[in-house]
Legacy VTK file of the C-alpha trace (Angstrom):
# vtk DataFile Version 3.0
C-alpha trace
ASCII
DATASET POLYDATA
POINTS 96 float
-18.726 1.368 -0.243
-16.704 -1.337 -0.439
-12.904 -0.493 2.152
-10.262 1.354 0.800
-6.833 0.173 1.664
-3.440 1.926 1.496
-0.034 1.428 0.032
2.175 3.850 1.448
6.053 4.889 1.982
7.468 6.112 5.233
10.837 8.323 4.858
12.334 7.313 8.337
15.184 9.732 10.429
17.991 7.604 8.808
16.913 8.447 5.363
15.732 5.178 4.680
11.882 4.269 3.416
9.558 1.835 4.663
6.704 0.408 2.334
3.448 -0.717 3.756
-0.125 -1.637 3.855
-3.053 -0.848 5.526
-6.891 -0.364 5.528
-6.760 2.614 7.712
-3.918 5.117 6.964
-3.836 7.201 10.093
-4.338 4.633 12.440
-1.278 3.002 11.104
0.741 6.230 11.407
0.098 6.548 14.919
1.198 2.540 15.231
4.219 3.312 13.724
5.090 6.624 15.810
3.627 4.833 19.265
4.753 1.548 18.849
7.943 0.126 20.416
8.163 -3.623 19.269
11.561 -4.674 19.335
10.742 -6.234 15.587
9.365 -3.479 14.278
11.550 -1.803 11.261
10.429 1.991 12.040
10.556 1.479 15.964
14.324 3.056 16.069
13.908 5.132 12.860
11.744 7.431 14.241
10.646 10.552 13.479
8.810 9.222 10.209
7.429 11.166 7.476
4.419 9.936 5.208
5.990 10.622 1.816
3.748 8.841 -0.754
0.589 6.742 -0.520
-1.639 4.991 -3.057
-5.387 3.778 -2.600
-6.738 0.885 -3.413
-10.163 -1.166 -3.401
-8.867 -4.209 -3.854
-6.757 -5.989 -0.980
-4.761 -8.474 -3.171
-3.896 -5.312 -5.453
-3.158 -3.077 -2.502
-0.594 -6.073 -1.173
0.584 -6.850 -5.171
1.829 -3.203 -5.285
3.323 -2.835 -1.721
5.200 -6.155 -2.568
6.540 -4.563 -5.986
7.528 -1.072 -4.208
9.290 -3.210 -1.569
11.492 -4.862 -4.259
12.359 -1.377 -6.039
15.810 0.450 -5.673
16.320 3.532 -3.635
16.567 5.600 -6.696
13.300 4.295 -8.260
11.003 4.373 -5.075
12.414 8.217 -5.000
10.961 8.911 -8.352
7.764 7.601 -7.405
7.386 9.871 -4.463
8.585 12.859 -6.255
5.949 12.013 -9.291
8.736 11.253 -11.472
7.284 9.128 -13.945
9.139 9.173 -17.061
12.292 8.888 -14.687
10.326 5.822 -13.111
10.233 4.311 -16.681
14.095 4.681 -17.394
15.235 3.293 -14.212
12.638 0.231 -14.560
14.292 -0.165 -18.079
17.791 0.276 -17.290
17.757 -3.051 -15.007
15.447 -4.919 -16.998
LINES 1 97
96 0 1 2 3 4 5 6 7 8 9 10 11 12 13 14 15 16 17 18 19 20 21 22 23 24 25 26 27 28 29 30 31 32 33 34 35 36 37 38 39 40 41 42 43 44 45 46 47 48 49 50 51 52 53 54 55 56 57 58 59 60 61 62 63 64 65 66 67 68 69 70 71 72 73 74 75 76 77 78 79 80 81 82 83 84 85 86 87 88 89 90 91 92 93 94 95
């Protein structure tokens, strides 16, 4: 069995979203929670809550999905998190 990759969305204490990709979701969550690197987005936005994740077997697909989600406006990310796929589709049509 090959590796598993995760694309995930964290909700930050300031109500913003952070989207990332990892091959070990639990470890990466711990890194976000414990990290104090100055250039890390989540450093000053704790506590963090995992609100969404997707599983991939291909790293290229995972990275492409992460990049796609990062380009979305907040409303579209929120629809994805809530599983409102019809709304997600409508938000895509409105601005394309």
